[in-house]
N, C-alpha and C positions, 0 to 999 in steps of 0.2 A: 458333248451335247448340251444344248440350252434347255434347261429344265425349269419347272415351276419353282423348285426348291432354290435354284440359283438366282432366279429373279427375286424371290422373297429375301434371300440373303443380301443381294445387291441393294434392294430397297432400304434395308436397315443400314447398310454400310454408307450409302450416299447421303443419308439424312444428316451426317456429320458436316457435310460441306455445301449442301444445296439450299437455295431458297425454295420453300414449298410454293410453287406457282399454281395457285388455284385457278380454275376455269373462269373466264370472263364471258358473260352472255353479251352478244353483240346485236343490239336492235337494228343497227344500220345494215350489217351484212345479212342478217336474217330477212329483213325486208327486201333487199336486193335479190337474194338467192331463193326466196320463198321456202326457206328451211329454217330450222332453229339452230343458229350458229353459235358455237362457243369457241373461244380462243384459249389456247394453252400457251401462256406468255413466257417461254423460255428465254426470251430476250431480257427478262428481268433477273436472270441469274447473276451472281456476283461477277463471274467472268464474262457476262454478256451473252452466253449461249449454253445450250444443253450439254456440250462436249465434256464439261467437268465431271458429269456422271460416269461416263464410260472410262475416262482417264483415271479417276480416283478408284473406281472399283477394280480396274485392271491392275493398278499398282498394289492394291490391297492383296491381290492373289499371288504376287511375286514373293520369292524368298528374300531374306535379308541380303544374301549374297548377290542376287540379281539386281537389287536396288543399289547396292554399294558400287556396282560396276558403272553406275551412271545410266541415265535414261536418254534415249534419242528418238526423235520422231520427225515426221514431215507433216506439214499442214498448211492450208491456205489461210489459217488464222485462228479459228475458234478452238480446234483441237490443240493447237499450240498453247493457247492460254490455259486450257484445261489441264494439260500435262504439266506446264510450268507451275501452275498454282498447286496442283496435287503434289508435285515433287517438292515444292517449298514446304508444304505441310509435313511431308515425310522426312524432310531434311536431307534430300539427296540432290545431286547435280543433274541438270537437264539441258540437253542441246536440241534446239529446234531448227530444222531446215524449212525455210519458207520460200515460195516463188518470189521473184523480184517484183512482181506486179501486186504483191500483197499491200492493201491499204496501210498507210503509216500508223494509224491508230492501233491496228492489230499487232504490228511490229513492236511499237513502243509499250503496249500493254503487256506483251509477252516478256519483254525485257524487264519490266517493272516487277515481275514475280521472281526475278533472279535467274532466269534462264539465259543461256548463250544462244544468240540467233545467228544463223547462217543463211544468207539469201542466195538462192541458186535456181536457175531455170525460169521459164515463163509461165508454166502451169504446175499444178500439184504433182503430176506424174513425174516431171523432171526432178522436182525437189525430193520426192520419195526415193527415186533411184539413187540420188546422191546421199540421202540419209542412210540407206541400207549399206552403201559403200563405206561410209564413215563408221557405222556400227561394227562392221566386220574388221575394219582397220584398228579400231580402238577397244574392241571387246565390250562395247556398251550394250545395254538391253534395249532392243527396238520395240516401240509400242506403236502398232499400226493404228491409224486414225479410224479405220472402219472394218478392215478385213480380219477381224479377230472376234471370236465368240464371246470372250469375257468383256471386251469393249462394248459389243452390241448388247450384251446382257445389262450392262450398266445403263446404256441409253434406253433400254426397254422399261426401266423404272418409271418412265413418263407414262406408259400405258397403265401401270398400276395406279398411279395418281388419277388418271383420267377416269378409270372405272370407279374409284372411290368417290369422286365428285359427281359422276354422271353414269350410274350403273346401266342405264338404258340407252347408252350411245348407239347410234345406228351406223355412222360412217366416221372414220378417222382419216384425215388428209395429212400426209407426212412428206416433207421434202426429201428428195433423194439426190445425193452426190455420188459417193461410192457405195452406199447402201447400208451402213452400220445402224443408223437411226431407224430406217425403215425395217431392217431385220429385227431389231429388238422390239420395237413397238408392235409390229405385225405378229410376231411369234407369240408374245405374251398375250396380245389381244385375242388371238384365236384360241389360246388355252383357256382364257377366262370366259369367252363367248364365241363359239365357232361361227355364229351367224353375223357377227359384226363385219362390216366391209372395211378393209384397209386399202386405201388408194395412195399410191406413190405419185409424187409430182416432181417433174424434172424440167430444167430449162430446155427449150426446143433446140438450142445451140450446143447442148451437152447431154444428149439423151442416151448415154451409154447403157443404162439399165434397160430401157425400152428396147433398144436394138438387141441386147443380149437375150432378153426374154423372147423376143420375136424369133430369134434363131436357135434358141434352146441351148446356148453356150455363151461363155464370156466373149464379148466383142470389144475391141479397142477402136475408138473413133480416131480418125486421122488428125483431128484437131477439135478444139472447142471454141465457141464464140458466144459469150453471154456476159451480161452485167452482174449476174449472180455468181460472184467469185467463189463463194463458199461451196458451191456445187459444180464448179467447173472441173469435172473429172473425166478423163478419157477412157479409163478402164475400171469397171466395178470390181468389187471384191470376189475372188473365186471361192474362198472358204465359206462365205455367207450366202453365196448365190443360191444354193439349194433351199435355204430358208425363204428367200425372196420368191422363188418359183412356187413354193408351197403355200405361202401365206399372203402374198400381195394379190389383191383381186383385179387391179387395173393400174395402168400408168397414164397420167395426163401430162402433156407437155405444154409449156407456157412460153409465149414470145416475150421478149424484153419489154415491149411497149405496154404489155399488160401489167408488168411489175411496177412500171413507173406510175400508173394511175392507182394501183393498189397501195403504193407508198403514200400517195396523197390522201387517199381515203382513210388509211390507218392513222395518219397524222391528224387529220381534221376531225375524225369521229371518235378516236380513242386516245389521242394525244400521246401515242407511243412511237418511238423510233424502232423500226424493224428492218433489218438488212434485206437486200434483194432475195437472197436464198430463203430467208424466213417467210417472205411474202408469197412464195410459190403456192403454199397451201391456202392462201387467201384468194389469189387470182384464180385458183382452180374451182372456187365456188361457182363461178360463172359457167363452168363446163359440166356441172352436175345435171343429170337428167332425172331429177326427182324433186318432190315437194314434201314439206312438213316432216322431214327427217331431222333427227338430232345429229348434227355434224360438228365434229371437233377439228379445228385447224391448228396444227402444231406450228407455232411461231418459233423457229429453231434458234434464232439469234438476233442481236441488235447492234452488232459491232460495225458501225458505219462512220467513216470520217466526214467532217463537216463540209468538205469540198464536194464530195460525192452527194451528200444530202442536198446542197444548194443546187447542184446540177439536176438531180432527179426531180426536185420540187419545180424548177423552172420548166423542164420538159413536160412534167405532169400538167402544169397550168396551161401550157401550149396545147397539149393533146385534148384537154377538156374545153378548149375555146375560151379560157378565162384570161389569157394574155395573148395578144397578137400584135403584129406590126403591119401597118399599111402605109403605102406611099401614094401621094397624090401630087399632081403637077398643077401649078397655078401661076397666074401672072404676078410679076414682082411689083406689086403696088400696095400702098397702105390699106389695111382693112381686110386683106384676103385671109391672113392667119386667124383673125377674129371670126370670120365667117365659117371657116372650117371648125374652129373650136366650138362655135355655137351649135353646129349640127351634132357634134359629139355630145355636148353637154345636154342638149334637149332629150337625148336618148340615154342619159345617165352613164355614158362611158367615162372612165376615169383615166386621164392621160398620165402616163408614167415618164415618158421621155419624148422630146421633140428634137429633130435634127433638120435644119434648114439649109439646103444646098443651092446657092445661087449660080453655081458654075456647072450645073448638069447640062446646060445648053448655051450656045452663043446668044440665042434669042431669048433674053430674060423676060420679055413681055409675054411669051407664050409658055415658057417652061422653067419654073423654079420648083425644085423638088422638096417636098415636105414629108419626112418620115415620122410617123407617129406610133409609138408603142403605148398600148392602153390595156386596161382591165375591162373585162366584160363578165356577165353572169354565166356565160356558157355559149355553145354554138348558135343557139337561136338568137340570143341577144347580139352576138357578133354579126350575124347575117343581117339583122335589122340596121346596125350601124353602117355596114358596107352598102346596103341598099339606099340608105338616106344620102350617103356621100355620092353615090352614083346618080341619084335623082337630081342632085345639085350640080351635076356636070363635072365632078372631080376625077372620074375614071380611076377609082382606087385599085391598087394592086397589093396583094398579100406578099410580105417580105419575111425572111427568116429573122426572128428577133435576135438582137445581141444580148449579151449577159445582162441580167437585171441587177447585178450586184456590184457593178463598178461603172 
């Protein structure tokens, strides 16, 4: 059973390996959501995510013999780093099975802690099945990333810190993949204050916990489809499911496009890199039906490779109307390019790229295509530029922007 005494013990144990991530008050997200929003920045942990808490506490509960057999686990990345780092501190061998789709930064960071990495399957569930097989074949000690009470107890130390920083918290928003983090946080939170609301947040394309709660039993999704790779789980934990049923007040699901703009907001307003799974609790702020509540959003991790970052930033700018591409057709004669540029300049549009295609039509006097990628202040400003081009007779058409980075 998960008890207050075990949570207190875990809190003392994990102090040896964690950064004490104090709550950050967010003026921006408070204003947008009309609540008092605080961020719990677990992306600032040494391993880049909260997972080191559960991994280290779990290993601390093992016997010396169990550790010496070697440790094995499966993970989409953050638990992998947590186990690898904790195993290194204990001086034991660790093997991590990761999906082949795991971002390179998570693979390399896991290897950097001395663990052996095996890539297998397209999603976490495939990797987990393979890890269990290897554990049985080699006699290694398997450490489940979420379906384990000791692991969940370690993750729950986050709630202990939240209550120390903000004893009057009303709502805690916590990302859900398999459910370990949500189990630990919600169980301890209800022990400390039965009136606090703990809301789980899942990707809409991987809502296995929501479906399981709806049906009152563990449900496996046929597949998952989300950019939140850390929470791309088809089957939630069966051992921890009763805790979720008892302590989670609600589940909110988030579409990928919401995570993209949340990333942009986090970067611009808090200068922090938070991975897509960690942004679930930020995107969920827009779904709350309350005002003036003290809300804590748990930012579960920040392990994101730069290629993904560049892609998410570009898509976020497009979604916000701050970058767009428009094509116009104009006669192939001197001065026409300047005329178009003047229309844009008068409205303070900033041109990023120009592509001039003289071969779009045989009749070059009537149809030379000019594709312009530009920056704007937002959708209203974008509409003003398009209207001005239309009034000048250029018949602008919105195109899909190409990459901004090459």
